[in-house]
N, C-alpha and C positions, 0 to 999 in steps of 0.2 A: 503493499500500500505505500502512495508516494504522500509527502508532505501535505498537498492539495485535498487528496482523498479524507483527512480524517476532518476538513471542515465543510465537504460536501454530502449531502445523503442522497438515497437513491432517489426519494419524493421530490426533495428540494434540488435544483438545479442551481440556485444562488443562494449566496451568505450575505449578511449584512455586518457589517463592523461597526460600533457604537463606541463614540468618545465623548465623554461628558467631561469638561475641564473648567476651570473656575471663568473662565470669559466667553467660552464660546462652547458649542456643543457641533460633532462634528459626526457625518456617517459617510460610507463607501459600500458600495454594493457590488460583488464581483459574481462570475459564474466561471464554471469549468469547462472548457472548450478544448480539446484534443489535447488533454494533461496542462493547459495552462489556465491561469487565471486572468479572465479578461473584464475591464472594467466595464458595468452596466451604468452606474449613476454615481452621485457623490453630491455632498451639500453640508455647507455648514450655515449656521445661525449664532450671531453675538448674543450672547446671554443679558448683556446690558439692559436693554431695553425692556426684559421680561421682570427685572427686579427695580424700574426706575432710576437706572442710571444709564452713564454714557455707553455707546459702541464701545468695547475693546477694553471697558473696566470688568474686574474682577467683582462677580457678586456671589452670595449666599443664598441660593434660592430654596425654596419649599421641595420637597417631592412632587406636589402637585405642580408646581410654576415649571420644572425640569420636564414632568409628562406632557405639560402642554405645548412648550418649547419642542420637544423631542416630537408630538403629535404634528405641528406645523412643518417641520424641518423634513419626515416622512412625506407629507402632501405633495411640500414644494420640490422636494427631490424625486417625485414618483417612483418611491421604492415599492417594490412588488414583493419584495420575500418577509416571512417573518420570521425567520431562521437567521440568530444573530449572535453576536460574540459580543460582550461590553467589556469596556476598558475601566480600570480601576486606576482611579489617578494617582499617581506617583507621589503626591503631598499625603495623601490620606492612608498610605499603607509604610510598612517598616522592610526595609531590607537590609541584610546586613551578612558578610562574610564572617565566620567561626571558625577557627581550627578546635577540632573534638577528638578525643581519642576511637580510633579504628575500632568497632567491634564486627567479628565475623556473622555473627545472629544479628538478622535483620531486627529481631524483637529488642533484644539490647541495645542496637545501635539506633533504636526509635525511642528508646526510654532514654540513653545518653543525651539525644539532641533535646528534646522537650524539658529534659530538666537542665540544660543550660540554657535554652532558649528563654527561661523566666528570668535569668540576668540581663537579656536585653530588651526585653517588652513591658514599656512603661506602666502597663495595667495588667491585672489578673490573665494567665492565659485563657480563662473560661470566655474572657470576652472578645477573644479574637478567634477567627480562622489561622491555624498555623499551617504551614506547608513548608518543605526544605527539599534540596537537592546538594546531594555529594558531588562537589566539583570534581570531576577525572582527571586525574594526574598519573595515569599508567595504572596497574594492574593492584588494588588494593588486598588482592588475597594474597598477595606475597609478604602483606605486612607482618602477618601472624607466623611466619616461618621461624621468624627468629634470627640472630646473628650466629657467627662462625663458633661461638662457644656453644651454641646451644640455646641460650639466655633469650628469651622472647622481650625483644625492646618494644615498648609501646609506642606503635605508630600514628600520626595525626593523620585527618583528612581536613580539607576544606569544606566547608558547608555552608550553603546559602540559605539563610534563614529568609521568611516569606510571613509576614503578618499582617492581616487586615481588620481591622475592629468589625465587629459583627453587625453594628448598628448601620456603619458604612456600607455594607455588603446588604443589609436587608433593603436600605433606600435603594440602592441600582438594581435588586430583584424587583422591589414595588414599580420602580418607575418604568420598566422594561416590559411588565406585566401590564400595566395601567395603560403603556401606551400599543398595547397590542401584538407585543413581541414575546417570542419564545427563546430567552439567552440559552444558549447550550453551553457555554464556556464565559469564563471572567479572566481577564488576563492583566498583568500591571504594565 
Protein backbone atom coordinates (compact mmCIF):
# COMPACT_ATOMS: atom_id res chain seq x y z
CA UNK A 1 0.00 0.00 0.00
CA UNK A 2 1.39 3.39 -0.97
CA UNK A 3 1.48 6.46 1.26
CA UNK A 4 -1.48 7.97 -0.62
CA UNK A 5 -3.59 4.82 -0.22
CA UNK A 6 -3.81 5.39 3.52
CA UNK A 7 -5.72 8.65 2.96
CA UNK A 8 -8.17 7.46 0.34
CA UNK A 9 -10.91 4.87 0.84
CA UNK A 10 -12.53 2.69 -1.82
CA UNK A 11 -15.80 4.57 -1.36
CA UNK A 12 -14.34 8.10 -1.27
CA UNK A 13 -12.11 9.16 -4.14
CA UNK A 14 -11.26 12.48 -2.49
CA UNK A 15 -9.92 13.57 0.86
CA UNK A 16 -9.99 16.95 2.57
CA UNK A 17 -7.34 18.56 4.75
CA UNK A 18 -8.52 21.13 7.30
CA UNK A 19 -6.12 23.57 9.00
CA UNK A 20 -7.57 25.76 11.76
CA UNK A 21 -5.01 28.41 12.63
CA UNK A 22 -5.13 31.43 14.90
CA UNK A 23 -5.79 33.91 12.08
CA UNK A 24 -7.18 31.83 9.21
CA UNK A 25 -8.85 28.58 8.30
CA UNK A 26 -7.62 26.64 5.26
CA UNK A 27 -8.89 23.61 3.36
CA UNK A 28 -7.45 21.56 0.51
CA UNK A 29 -9.26 18.75 -1.31
CA UNK A 30 -7.24 16.11 -3.17
CA UNK A 31 -8.15 13.06 -5.20
CA UNK A 32 -6.03 10.09 -6.14
CA UNK A 33 -5.43 9.61 -9.84
CA UNK A 34 -2.96 7.04 -11.20
CA UNK A 35 -1.21 6.87 -7.82
CA UNK A 36 -0.75 10.64 -7.63
CA UNK A 37 -2.48 13.29 -5.54
CA UNK A 38 -4.38 15.77 -7.71
CA UNK A 39 -5.63 19.11 -6.40
CA UNK A 40 -9.41 19.46 -6.73
CA UNK A 41 -10.01 22.64 -4.74
CA UNK A 42 -8.63 24.73 -1.92
CA UNK A 43 -9.56 27.81 0.03
CA UNK A 44 -8.76 30.09 2.94
CA UNK A 45 -10.83 32.43 5.08
CA UNK A 46 -9.53 34.95 7.60
CA UNK A 47 -10.90 34.39 11.10
CA UNK A 48 -10.62 38.03 12.19
CA UNK A 49 -13.95 39.19 10.70
CA UNK A 50 -15.77 36.31 12.42
CA UNK A 51 -14.43 37.55 15.77
CA UNK A 52 -14.87 41.28 15.17
CA UNK A 53 -11.18 41.84 14.34
CA UNK A 54 -9.22 42.86 11.27
CA UNK A 55 -8.27 40.42 8.53
CA UNK A 56 -5.00 38.73 9.49
CA UNK A 57 -5.46 39.32 13.22
CA UNK A 58 -5.18 36.31 15.51
CA UNK A 59 -8.48 35.55 17.20
CA UNK A 60 -9.82 33.19 19.81
CA UNK A 61 -13.16 32.06 18.40
CA UNK A 62 -15.73 29.78 19.99
CA UNK A 63 -16.40 26.35 18.53
CA UNK A 64 -19.62 27.70 17.01
CA UNK A 65 -17.80 30.58 15.28
CA UNK A 66 -15.12 28.24 13.94
CA UNK A 67 -17.83 25.86 12.69
CA UNK A 68 -19.63 28.75 10.95
CA UNK A 69 -16.37 29.81 9.29
CA UNK A 70 -15.61 26.25 8.22
CA UNK A 71 -19.10 25.79 6.72
CA UNK A 72 -18.68 29.06 4.80
CA UNK A 73 -15.28 27.96 3.51
CA UNK A 74 -16.52 24.51 2.49
CA UNK A 75 -19.34 26.16 0.52
CA UNK A 76 -17.11 28.84 -1.09
CA UNK A 77 -14.40 26.33 -2.07
CA UNK A 78 -17.05 23.93 -3.43
CA UNK A 79 -15.75 21.03 -1.35
CA UNK A 80 -17.45 17.76 -2.32
CA UNK A 81 -16.11 15.24 0.20
CA UNK A 82 -16.76 14.80 3.89
CA UNK A 83 -13.74 12.52 4.50
CA UNK A 84 -11.08 14.66 6.15
CA UNK A 85 -7.99 14.98 8.24
CA UNK A 86 -7.69 17.86 10.70
CA UNK A 87 -4.52 19.69 11.65
CA UNK A 88 -3.92 20.29 15.36
CA UNK A 89 -2.32 23.73 15.86
CA UNK A 90 1.32 23.37 16.84
CA UNK A 91 0.90 26.05 19.51
CA UNK A 92 -1.82 23.96 21.17
CA UNK A 93 0.23 20.80 21.44
CA UNK A 94 3.44 19.66 23.06
CA UNK A 95 6.23 17.99 21.12
CA UNK A 96 9.54 17.17 22.72
CA UNK A 97 12.43 14.77 22.21
CA UNK A 98 13.60 12.80 25.23
CA UNK A 99 16.30 10.18 25.75
CA UNK A 100 15.03 7.12 27.58
CA UNK A 101 16.34 3.67 28.44
CA UNK A 102 15.57 1.09 25.76
CA UNK A 103 13.36 -1.84 26.76
CA UNK A 104 13.05 -4.86 24.49
CA UNK A 105 9.57 -5.66 25.80
CA UNK A 106 7.06 -3.21 24.21
CA UNK A 107 4.90 -3.17 27.37
CA UNK A 108 7.92 -2.21 29.50
CA UNK A 109 8.94 0.45 26.96
CA UNK A 110 5.41 1.88 27.07
CA UNK A 111 5.54 2.08 30.87
CA UNK A 112 8.93 3.83 30.82
CA UNK A 113 7.70 6.35 28.25
CA UNK A 114 4.45 7.10 30.09
CA UNK A 115 6.27 7.60 33.40
CA UNK A 116 8.88 9.87 31.83
CA UNK A 117 6.22 11.88 29.96
CA UNK A 118 4.89 13.15 33.30
CA UNK A 119 8.08 15.22 33.70
CA UNK A 120 7.43 17.12 30.47
CA UNK A 121 3.66 17.59 30.41
CA UNK A 122 2.57 20.58 32.53
CA UNK A 123 -0.86 19.08 33.28
CA UNK A 124 -1.94 15.66 34.57
CA UNK A 125 -1.39 12.95 31.93
CA UNK A 126 -5.09 12.06 32.24
CA UNK A 127 -5.92 15.47 30.69
CA UNK A 128 -4.04 14.82 27.43
CA UNK A 129 -3.89 12.40 24.56
CA UNK A 130 -0.34 11.09 24.65
CA UNK A 131 1.48 9.48 21.77
CA UNK A 132 5.13 8.78 21.03
CA UNK A 133 7.48 7.54 18.38
CA UNK A 134 10.89 5.97 18.91
CA UNK A 135 13.25 7.77 16.54
CA UNK A 136 15.12 5.13 14.54
CA UNK A 137 18.91 5.13 14.86
CA UNK A 138 19.98 1.70 13.78
CA UNK A 139 18.69 -1.58 15.17
CA UNK A 140 17.59 -1.16 18.82
CA UNK A 141 17.51 -4.96 19.22
CA UNK A 142 21.31 -4.90 19.38
CA UNK A 143 21.14 -2.77 22.55
CA UNK A 144 20.28 -5.69 24.83
CA UNK A 145 23.23 -7.80 23.69
CA UNK A 146 25.75 -6.27 26.10
CA UNK A 147 29.36 -5.32 25.63
CA UNK A 148 32.50 -7.44 25.15
CA UNK A 149 32.63 -8.31 28.86
CA UNK A 150 29.10 -9.69 28.76
CA UNK A 151 27.65 -6.88 30.86
CA UNK A 152 24.47 -5.46 29.42
CA UNK A 153 24.94 -1.71 29.22
CA UNK A 154 21.79 0.35 29.50
CA UNK A 155 21.19 1.85 26.08
CA UNK A 156 19.18 4.94 25.39
CA UNK A 157 16.72 5.68 22.62
CA UNK A 158 15.42 9.03 21.45
CA UNK A 159 11.64 9.30 21.78
CA UNK A 160 9.40 11.95 20.26
CA UNK A 161 6.65 12.67 22.81
CA UNK A 162 3.42 14.26 21.58
CA UNK A 163 0.65 15.50 23.86
CA UNK A 164 -2.59 17.25 22.96
CA UNK A 165 -4.98 18.51 25.61
CA UNK A 166 -8.27 16.58 25.63
CA UNK A 167 -10.23 19.87 25.48
CA UNK A 168 -8.42 20.93 22.28
CA UNK A 169 -9.04 17.57 20.63
CA UNK A 170 -12.71 17.64 21.69
CA UNK A 171 -13.11 21.12 20.21
CA UNK A 172 -11.65 20.02 16.86
CA UNK A 173 -13.81 16.88 16.83
CA UNK A 174 -16.94 18.91 17.57
CA UNK A 175 -16.15 21.51 14.87
CA UNK A 176 -15.56 18.81 12.24
CA UNK A 177 -18.74 16.92 13.18
CA UNK A 178 -20.90 20.07 13.33
CA UNK A 179 -19.60 21.11 9.90
CA UNK A 180 -20.73 17.75 8.51
CA UNK A 181 -17.25 16.28 8.16
CA UNK A 182 -15.93 12.85 9.09
CA UNK A 183 -12.46 13.31 10.55
CA UNK A 184 -10.53 10.09 10.08
CA UNK A 185 -7.27 11.43 11.51
CA UNK A 186 -5.71 14.35 13.34
CA UNK A 187 -2.15 15.53 12.86
CA UNK A 188 0.18 18.19 14.16
